[in-house]
C-alpha positions in Angstrom: 50.0 -31.4 -21.1 51.5 -28.5 -19.2 52.3 -25.4 -21.2 56.1 -25.5 -21.8 56.6 -22.4 -24.0 56.2 -18.6 -23.7 55.2 -17.5 -27.2 54.0 -19.1 -30.4 54.5 -17.3 -33.8 54.1 -17.9 -37.5 57.4 -18.3 -39.5 58.0 -18.5 -43.2 59.6 -21.8 -44.3 60.2 -23.6 -47.6 56.8 -24.7 -48.9 54.7 -22.4 -46.7 54.4 -21.3 -43.1 55.3 -23.0 -39.9 54.2 -22.3 -36.3 57.0 -22.0 -33.8 57.0 -22.3 -30.0 59.8 -20.1 -28.6 61.4 -20.3 -32.0 61.2 -24.1 -32.4 58.8 -25.4 -35.1 56.0 -27.7 -34.0 55.3 -31.1 -35.6 52.1 -33.0 -36.2 51.0 -36.0 -34.1 52.6 -38.2 -36.8 55.9 -36.2 -36.4 55.6 -34.6 -39.8 56.7 -30.9 -40.3 53.8 -28.6 -39.4 53.6 -26.5 -42.5 50.5 -24.7 -43.8 50.0 -22.9 -47.1 48.9 -19.4 -45.8 50.4 -16.9 -43.4 46.9 -16.0 -42.2 46.2 -19.6 -41.2 49.6 -20.0 -39.5 49.0 -16.7 -37.6 45.6 -17.9 -36.4 47.0 -21.2 -35.3 49.8 -19.4 -33.4 47.1 -17.4 -31.6 45.4 -20.7 -30.5 48.7 -21.7 -28.9 49.2 -18.3 -27.3 45.7 -18.4 -25.9 46.4 -21.6 -23.9 46.7 -21.3 -20.1 48.9 -23.4 -17.8 47.6 -26.5 -19.5 47.4 -27.2 -23.3 43.8 -28.2 -24.2 43.6 -29.5 -27.8 39.8 -29.2 -27.7 40.2 -25.4 -27.7 42.5 -25.5 -30.8 40.3 -26.5 -33.7 42.4 -24.9 -36.4 45.5 -26.8 -35.2 43.5 -30.0 -35.3 42.3 -29.4 -38.8 45.8 -28.6 -40.0 47.1 -31.8 -38.4 44.4 -33.8 -40.2 45.3 -32.1 -43.5 48.9 -33.0 -43.2 48.8 -36.4 -41.6 45.7 -37.9 -43.2 44.1 -36.0 -46.1 47.3 -35.2 -48.0 48.3 -38.9 -47.9 44.8 -40.3 -48.8 43.3 -37.5 -50.8 41.3 -39.7 -53.2 39.7 -41.5 -50.3 38.5 -38.2 -48.8 37.2 -37.0 -52.2 35.3 -40.3 -52.5 33.8 -40.0 -49.0 32.5 -36.5 -49.6 31.4 -37.1 -53.1 29.0 -39.8 -51.9 26.9 -37.2 -50.2 25.8 -36.0 -53.7 24.0 -39.3 -54.1 21.7 -38.6 -51.1 22.0 -35.0 -50.3 20.0 -34.1 -47.2 18.3 -31.2 -49.0 16.6 -33.5 -51.5 14.8 -35.6 -48.9 11.4 -34.0 -48.0 8.8 -34.5 -45.4 5.3 -35.4 -46.6 3.6 -33.9 -43.6 2.8 -31.8 -41.6 2.1 -29.1 -44.2 4.0 -26.3 -42.4 7.2 -28.4 -42.4 6.7 -29.3 -46.1 6.4 -25.6 -47.0 9.3 -24.5 -44.8 11.7 -27.1 -46.2 10.8 -25.9 -49.7 11.2 -22.3 -48.8 14.6 -22.8 -47.3 16.1 -25.6 -49.4 14.7 -25.1 -52.9 16.7 -21.8 -53.5 19.9 -23.6 -52.5 19.2 -26.5 -54.9 18.2 -23.9 -57.6 21.5 -22.2 -57.1 23.4 -25.5 -57.6 21.4 -26.4 -60.7 22.4 -23.0 -62.3 26.0 -23.1 -61.0 26.8 -26.7 -62.0 24.3 -27.5 -64.7 22.7 -30.3 -62.8 19.3 -31.6 -61.9 17.9 -32.9 -58.6 15.1 -35.3 -57.9 13.2 -34.5 -54.7 12.6 -37.6 -52.6 9.5 -37.9 -50.4 10.2 -39.5 -47.0 13.6 -41.1 -46.1 13.8 -44.2 -48.3 17.1 -43.9 -50.2 16.9 -42.9 -53.8 20.2 -41.9 -55.5 20.4 -38.7 -57.5 21.0 -38.8 -61.3 24.5 -40.2 -62.1 25.3 -37.1 -64.1 24.5 -34.9 -61.1 26.7 -36.9 -58.8 29.6 -36.9 -61.2 29.3 -33.1 -61.8 29.2 -32.3 -58.0 32.3 -34.4 -57.5 34.4 -32.1 -59.7 34.7 -29.2 -57.3 36.0 -31.6 -54.7 38.6 -33.0 -57.0 39.8 -29.4 -57.5 40.5 -28.8 -53.8 43.9 -29.2 -52.3 44.2 -31.1 -49.1 43.8 -28.2 -46.7 40.6 -27.0 -48.4 39.4 -30.6 -48.6 39.9 -31.0 -44.9 37.8 -27.9 -44.2 35.0 -29.3 -46.4 34.7 -32.5 -44.5 33.0 -31.0 -41.4 30.9 -28.6 -43.5 29.5 -31.6 -45.5 29.2 -34.2 -42.8 27.6 -31.9 -40.2 25.0 -30.5 -42.6 24.6 -33.8 -44.5 24.7 -31.8 -47.7 27.4 -31.4 -50.3 25.3 -28.8 -52.1 25.0 -26.7 -49.0 28.7 -26.8 -48.3 29.5 -25.8 -51.9 27.1 -22.9 -51.7 28.7 -21.8 -48.5 32.4 -21.8 -49.7 31.4 -20.1 -52.9 29.6 -17.3 -51.1 26.0 -18.2 -52.2 25.1 -18.6 -48.5 26.5 -16.9 -45.4 27.5 -18.9 -42.3 24.3 -18.4 -40.3 22.0 -19.2 -43.3 23.9 -22.3 -44.1 23.9 -23.5 -40.5 20.2 -23.0 -40.1 19.5 -24.7 -43.4 21.5 -27.7 -42.4 19.9 -27.9 -38.9 16.4 -27.0 -40.2 14.5 -30.1 -39.2 16.0 -30.2 -35.7 15.3 -26.5 -35.2 11.7 -27.2 -36.3 11.3 -29.9 -33.8 12.6 -27.7 -31.0 10.1 -25.0 -32.0 7.3 -27.6 -31.7 8.4 -29.7 -28.7 11.1 -27.8 -26.9 14.8 -28.5 -26.4 16.7 -30.6 -23.9 20.2 -30.1 -22.4 22.0 -33.0 -24.1 20.6 -32.1 -27.5 21.6 -28.5 -27.0 25.1 -29.4 -26.0 25.5 -31.6 -29.0 24.1 -28.9 -31.3 26.5 -26.3 -29.8 29.4 -28.7 -30.4 28.4 -29.2 -34.0 28.0 -25.4 -34.4 31.5 -24.7 -33.1 33.0 -27.4 -35.4 31.0 -26.0 -38.4 32.2 -22.4 -37.7 35.8 -23.5 -37.2 35.9 -25.4 -40.5 34.5 -22.4 -42.4 37.1 -20.1 -40.7 39.9 -22.6 -41.6 38.7 -22.5 -45.2 38.6 -18.7 -45.3 42.1 -18.4 -43.7 43.5 -20.4 -46.6 42.5 -17.5 -48.9 40.7 -19.9 -51.1 
């Protein structure tokens, strides 16, 4: 779509903050009012619109996309999204461990065990480490307890959590990240550990690097979205 406006801006409205294009409020793809809960987020989204050139490229506007998802999808089906993310507690990626080679075994333990230890202290849960990749669910009490933080999130924060969990494969890692127990780089490297290990051993290829870069951008955008909520 060709750019049809001169300036985007954040504007206070009933229930939150809108984004306007030359004074006219935008709407979501489902035609719902585009209203976000924080001025900081609305301002950042307006900056995405202002950064567009002669053509509007949605792929360069991740905050706008996440807000649209929060309004059009997550707010309407919040229990479904809680369920989908809570299921990651049953088979969290950090609990599945290599049996060999020894250096991979040791590196997984060194990087992942402290994150699991944090979660055990923070939420009063226990994890069972699973050798190999055969599915073995975590204790029911652990799964139920890790669901609780998700149930406490409003739709915008829940929307931000989805890429953090699905990209890393770990609900525990995402919770540690949003609670400040991990910084962004440490969380990213922990979630991508096994792939980065393989790259060290065997080298990279262009398609894999492009895919990883795309995931990295989505991960960073989701975390920024969460922080802009002031959560």
